[in-house]
ZAMIMAR-202829 format. One record per residue (C-alpha): residue in one letter; x, y, z. Coordinates in steps of 0.25 Angstrom, whole numbers, plus 5000, padded with zeros to 4 digits. Example, Ala and Ser with C-alpha at 12.3 -4.5 7.8 and 13.67 -1.06 7.14 Angstrom:
2
{'A', {5049, 4982, 5031}}
{'S', {5055, 4996, 5029}}
***
This chain:
104
{'M', {5096, 5210, 5558}}
{'R', {5108, 5210, 5566}}
{'S', {5115, 5200, 5555}}
{'L', {5113, 5209, 5545}}
{'L', {5118, 5222, 5554}}
{'A', {5130, 5214, 5559}}
{'A', {5132, 5211, 5542}}
{'I', {5132, 5226, 5537}}
{'L', {5140, 5231, 5550}}
{'A', {5151, 5219, 5547}}
{'L', {5152, 5224, 5533}}
{'F', {5153, 5239, 5534}}
{'L', {5161, 5239, 5548}}
{'P', {5171, 5229, 5549}}
{'A', {5174, 5222, 5564}}
{'R', {5183, 5231, 5573}}
{'G', {5194, 5226, 5583}}
{'T', {5197, 5213, 5588}}
{'H', {5187, 5207, 5578}}
{'R', {5192, 5213, 5566}}
{'A', {5192, 5203, 5556}}
{'A', {5205, 5199, 5551}}
{'A', {5211, 5209, 5539}}
{'P', {5209, 5204, 5524}}
{'P', {5221, 5197, 5519}}
{'P', {5230, 5205, 5512}}
{'L', {5228, 5206, 5496}}
{'P', {5239, 5199, 5488}}
{'R', {5248, 5210, 5483}}
{'A', {5248, 5212, 5468}}
{'S', {5261, 5210, 5462}}
{'C', {5265, 5222, 5453}}
{'P', {5272, 5221, 5442}}
{'T', {5287, 5227, 5443}}
{'A', {5289, 5240, 5434}}
{'P', {5299, 5237, 5424}}
{'E', {5314, 5242, 5424}}
{'P', {5317, 5255, 5418}}
{'P', {5325, 5254, 5408}}
{'S', {5340, 5257, 5410}}
{'V', {5343, 5264, 5397}}
{'I', {5334, 5276, 5391}}
{'T', {5325, 5269, 5380}}
{'C', {5322, 5276, 5369}}
{'P', {5313, 5274, 5357}}
{'H', {5323, 5272, 5347}}
{'L', {5335, 5267, 5352}}
{'A', {5345, 5267, 5341}}
{'D', {5345, 5283, 5343}}
{'V', {5350, 5285, 5355}}
{'I', {5364, 5282, 5360}}
{'T', {5364, 5278, 5375}}
{'A', {5377, 5280, 5383}}
{'D', {5376, 5275, 5399}}
{'G', {5361, 5274, 5397}}
{'M', {5360, 5288, 5391}}
{'P', {5355, 5293, 5377}}
{'L', {5365, 5300, 5370}}
{'V', {5355, 5306, 5360}}
{'R', {5344, 5313, 5367}}
{'P', {5330, 5306, 5361}}
{'Y', {5325, 5320, 5358}}
{'V', {5337, 5321, 5347}}
{'V', {5335, 5309, 5342}}
{'E', {5319, 5312, 5340}}
{'W', {5321, 5323, 5334}}
{'E', {5331, 5317, 5324}}
{'R', {5320, 5305, 5321}}
{'E', {5310, 5315, 5319}}
{'R', {5320, 5323, 5309}}
{'D', {5322, 5312, 5302}}
{'E', {5307, 5308, 5300}}
{'H', {5304, 5322, 5295}}
{'D', {5315, 5320, 5284}}
{'R', {5311, 5307, 5280}}
{'R', {5295, 5313, 5280}}
{'R', {5301, 5325, 5271}}
{'L', {5309, 5315, 5263}}
{'Q', {5297, 5307, 5259}}
{'R', {5286, 5319, 5257}}
{'E', {5297, 5323, 5246}}
{'R', {5297, 5310, 5239}}
{'R', {5281, 5310, 5239}}
{'R', {5282, 5324, 5233}}
{'A', {5292, 5320, 5223}}
{'A', {5284, 5308, 5220}}
{'V', {5270, 5316, 5218}}
{'L', {5278, 5328, 5211}}
{'A', {5283, 5317, 5200}}
{'T', {5271, 5310, 5196}}
{'L', {5268, 5326, 5194}}
{'G', {5279, 5325, 5184}}
{'Q', {5285, 5338, 5193}}
{'D', {5301, 5336, 5198}}
{'Y', {5301, 5337, 5214}}
{'V', {5312, 5347, 5220}}
{'P', {5311, 5347, 5233}}
{'V', {5312, 5361, 5239}}
{'P', {5324, 5367, 5247}}
{'W', {5317, 5369, 5260}}
{'E', {5309, 5356, 5258}}
{'V', {5322, 5350, 5259}}
{'A', {5328, 5358, 5271}}
{'A', {5315, 5354, 5279}}
***
């Protein structure tokens, strides 16, 4: 009975004072991967559109994005006109673009 009680007490109450058990060995340090260095030059998804001087872009990215969206809009508009002309040609009609559609 005494040994069972001593085992339970030893489990929950560690020894104190000069009879304290030696400290557990330190855990090995896990080596953390080093963080990658930040790029020295500002990177953009479309590097051909931005000219850099001393690491700073001369053209603001929002201007380049606006021009790219405008060009994409024009390309889609022209494709839409070509499709409309092809459909009307199958019906035997000529397609003449309306001035406000061309300016849009």
